[in-house]
C-alpha positions as CSV (number, residue, x, y, z in Angstrom):
1,M,11.1,1.5,6.9
2,R,11.5,5.1,5.9
3,M,8.7,6.6,3.9
4,P,10.0,9.3,1.5
5,E,9.9,13.0,2.6
6,G,8.0,15.6,0.7
7,E,5.1,15.2,-1.7
8,A,3.7,11.8,-2.4
9,D,5.0,10.1,-5.6
10,S,1.9,8.9,-7.4
11,R,3.8,6.1,-9.1
12,F,3.8,4.3,-5.7
13,F,0.0,4.4,-5.4
14,A,-1.1,1.4,-7.4
15,P,-4.4,1.7,-9.3
16,C,-5.9,-1.0,-7.0
17,G,-5.2,1.1,-3.9
18,M,-2.0,-0.5,-2.7
19,N,0.8,1.7,-1.4
20,C,3.7,0.1,-3.2
21,L,6.1,1.7,-0.7
22,V,5.0,-0.9,2.0
23,C,5.0,-3.9,-0.3
24,Y,7.6,-6.5,0.5
25,R,8.9,-6.4,-3.0
26,H,9.8,-2.7,-2.6
27,C,11.0,-2.9,1.0
28,R,12.9,-6.2,1.3
29,H,13.9,-7.5,-2.1
30,P,17.5,-7.2,-3.3
31,K,16.2,-5.5,-6.5
32,P,13.3,-3.3,-5.1
33,C,10.2,-3.0,-7.2
34,P,9.9,0.5,-8.6
35,G,6.2,0.6,-8.1
36,C,3.1,-0.4,-10.1
37,R,3.3,2.5,-12.5
38,A,6.9,2.0,-13.4
39,E,8.1,0.2,-16.6
40,D,7.1,-3.4,-16.7
41,R,10.6,-4.9,-17.0
42,A,11.5,-3.8,-13.5
43,K,8.4,-5.2,-11.8
44,P,7.8,-8.7,-10.4
45,A,6.0,-11.1,-12.8
46,H,2.7,-11.0,-10.8
47,C,2.6,-7.2,-11.2
48,R,3.5,-7.3,-14.9
49,S,0.5,-9.6,-15.6
50,C,-1.9,-7.7,-13.4
51,A,-5.1,-6.8,-15.3
52,I,-6.1,-4.0,-13.0
53,P,-4.0,-1.2,-14.5
54,I,-5.1,-2.3,-17.9
55,C,-8.7,-2.2,-16.9
56,A,-8.4,1.2,-15.3
57,G,-6.7,2.6,-18.4
58,E,-9.4,1.2,-20.7
59,K,-12.0,3.0,-18.6
60,G,-10.1,6.2,-18.7
61,A,-9.3,6.1,-15.0
62,E,-5.8,6.6,-13.5
63,S,-6.9,4.5,-10.5
64,C,-9.8,2.3,-9.7
65,H,-11.3,4.7,-7.2
66,A,-11.9,7.1,-10.2
67,C,-14.0,4.5,-12.0
68,A,-17.8,4.6,-12.0
69,A,-17.8,0.8,-11.3
70,F,-15.6,1.1,-8.1
71,P,-15.4,-1.2,-6.3
72,C,-15.9,-3.8,-8.9
73,G,-15.7,-7.6,-8.3
74,R,-12.0,-7.7,-9.2
75,I,-11.2,-5.1,-6.6
76,R,-13.5,-6.6,-4.0
77,S,-11.8,-9.9,-4.4
78,L,-8.3,-8.5,-4.2
79,D,-9.3,-6.3,-1.2
80,K,-10.6,-9.4,0.6
81,H,-7.2,-11.1,0.1
82,Y,-5.3,-8.1,1.4
83,R,-7.6,-7.7,4.4
84,L,-7.3,-11.4,5.3
85,R,-3.6,-11.7,4.7
86,H,-2.2,-8.3,5.6
87,G,-5.0,-6.4,7.4
88,I,-4.9,-3.7,4.7
89,S,-8.0,-2.7,2.8
90,L,-7.3,-1.6,-0.8
91,I,-10.9,-0.2,-1.0
92,G,-10.3,1.7,2.3
93,N,-7.1,3.1,0.9
94,S,-8.8,4.2,-2.3
95,Q,-11.6,5.8,-0.4
96,V,-9.1,7.8,1.6
97,V,-7.4,9.0,-1.6
98,R,-10.8,9.8,-3.2
99,A,-12.0,11.8,-0.2
100,Q,-8.8,13.4,1.1
101,G,-6.3,13.2,-1.8
102,L,-3.1,11.2,-2.3
103,A,-0.9,13.4,-0.2
104,A,-3.1,12.9,2.9
105,F,-3.2,9.2,2.3
106,M,0.6,9.0,2.1
107,E,0.9,11.0,5.3
108,Q,-1.4,8.5,7.1
109,Q,0.8,5.7,5.7
110,K,3.9,7.4,7.0
111,A,2.4,7.5,10.5
112,A,1.3,3.9,10.3
113,F,4.6,2.5,9.0
114,T,7.3,4.7,10.5
115,C,9.0,3.7,13.8
116,P,8.2,6.5,16.4
117,E,11.5,6.0,18.1
118,C,14.1,6.0,15.3
119,G,12.1,7.6,12.5
120,G,12.2,4.5,10.3
121,E,15.6,2.8,10.8
122,C,14.0,-0.3,12.1
123,D,13.8,-3.4,9.9
124,A,11.0,-3.0,7.4
125,A,9.9,-6.6,7.7
126,E,9.5,-6.2,11.5
127,L,7.4,-3.1,11.0
128,I,5.2,-4.7,8.4
129,A,4.7,-7.8,10.7
130,L,3.9,-5.5,13.6
131,Y,1.4,-3.5,11.5
132,D,-0.2,-6.8,10.4
133,D,-0.4,-7.9,14.0
134,I,-2.0,-4.6,15.1
135,R,-4.5,-4.6,12.3
136,A,-5.4,-8.2,13.1
137,G,-5.9,-7.4,16.8
138,H,-3.1,-9.7,17.9
139,V,-1.2,-6.8,19.5
140,S,-2.8,-4.1,21.7
141,D,-1.8,-0.4,21.6
142,A,-0.2,-0.8,25.0
143,E,1.9,-3.6,23.8
144,V,3.0,-1.6,20.8
145,V,4.2,1.3,23.1
146,G,6.1,-1.3,25.1
147,L,7.8,-2.6,21.9
148,W,9.3,0.8,21.0
């Protein structure tokens, strides 16, 4: 996977804390998802029906981390799902953005999801699976070095 060069595009940082650029619907789908903040007609059904962007908007927050109630029950529930299934913490992502800014967060994401050998030309699904394995503790750092 190749993360874009230059400044982070905020439309790919979902209100919940997900980096849309590493979502399977963006990376591996024949019609890539344009990100959470894009027009609804181009997004998958589960994203179009998501209540999180609506809730954030109603509270005057661009993202959940800017809300006084963060992390609310809805975000904690979604975070638990993402941590268990993908090893990614939406709350953690949001805390990085809150503390360091979106550009710093996206740079960290580039480092985590870019192949160190080819700069990103590897199969995105393989990189995501590898990242999931690393986060879950199934693959050690030494094994990762051996894979590249």
